[in-house]
N, C-alpha and C positions, 0 to 999 in steps of 0.2 A: 454647370453650363449645359443648356439644353441643345440637343443636336438641331441643326438647321437643315432645311430641305436641300441646300446646296452640298452638304457633306455627303461624300460617297458612302454607301452602306457596304458592309463587308459581305463578300460572297464566297461560298465554298462549292466545290464540285465533288460529288459522290459518284464513283465509277465502279462498275462490276462487269463481268465478261459480256453480258448481253446489252449493256447500255450505260448511260450516265444521266445525271440530273444535277442542276445547280440549285442552291438555296441562298436566300438573303437572310443574314443573321443580325440580331440587334446587339448592342454593346451591353452585355451583362457580365457579371463575374464569371459565370460558367462559360460563356462564349470566350472570354479572354483566356481562361485556363485551357480550353479546347484548342484555340488558335496557337498557343505555344507548343502544343503536341503535334501540330501538322508539319509535313504530311504524315499521315498514319495509314497503316495497312492492318486489316483485320479480316475475320471470317464472319460472313453473314449468318444470322439466325433469323428464322421467320416464326411468327406467332399470329395465326390468323392472317389478317391483312395488315401486318406490321413487319417491318424489317428492323432488326436491332443488332448492334455489334459492340464489342468491347473497345474502349478508347485508351485504356491505360491512365485515364484522368480520374481523380477522385475529388469530388467537391460536395459541400453540404447542400441540402435541399433549400431552395430559395423561398421567400415568403409567398410569392405568387405561383408556386408550383400547382399544377392541375393534373387530374387523372383523366377527365373527359376533355378531348380536344377536337379540333376540326381536322379532316383529312388534309395531309400536306404540312402539318405542324412539324417543325424540327424541335424535338424534345430531348432532354438529357435525363436518363433514368439513373438517379443517384444510388439506388439500391444495387445496381449492377455495373456502375461506372461505364454505362453504355449510351450511345446515341440511339434514340428510338424514333423511327420514321413511320407513323401510321398512315395508311392510305384507305382504310376501310375498317370494318368491324374486327374485333379480336375475340377470342373465346369467351371473354367475360363481358362483352358489350351487351347492352340492352337495345335491341333493334339495330338500326344502322349506325349508331354512334361509334366513335373511336375511343374505346376505354383502355387506357394503359394499365399495366400491372399494378402500379401504385403512382402517387403524384410525382410528376416529373417537372424539372425546370424547363421553362419555355425559352427557346433560343431564336426562333424565327419561322420562316415559311419556305417551302419548296417553290422554286420558280417553275411554272408550267404544270402539266398534269401529274398529280401524285400517283396515279395508277401506273405510271411508267415503272414504279417499283415492283409491280406484279411479276416482272421478268427476273427478279432476284430469286435465287434458289438457296436454300440452307446449305452452307458449306462453300458458297461462292466467295472468292477473294474480293474484298472491298477496299477501295483506296479513297481517302478524303484529303483534299488539298485546298489551299486558299487560291482563289482566282482573281 
């Protein structure tokens, strides 16, 4: 069954001491696994202009996994069981692209300006919940 425009999309909120952002996620096997783990608390890591953190969820890489994504993509790094939230270049990017450490499962998009994530500091507590 194909989703219809009338069906509400699933949204999550990612919060840290200096702010928060919401994201709209698609119905994928990885999203379903993540939603069952919510709410979750983790410690933020940063890598260039990417925030990532452990989720405690372990899933296989999906067929459409990608390494180069748009800023604001909500990605799941299967190699690290982590949510990866790029908002700009990483240390392995070529130019201004968002290049993740390895191919990641694509879950959705951040709502609003992904550069809001620039206020996340390594070691910050992060909370993810469904809204």
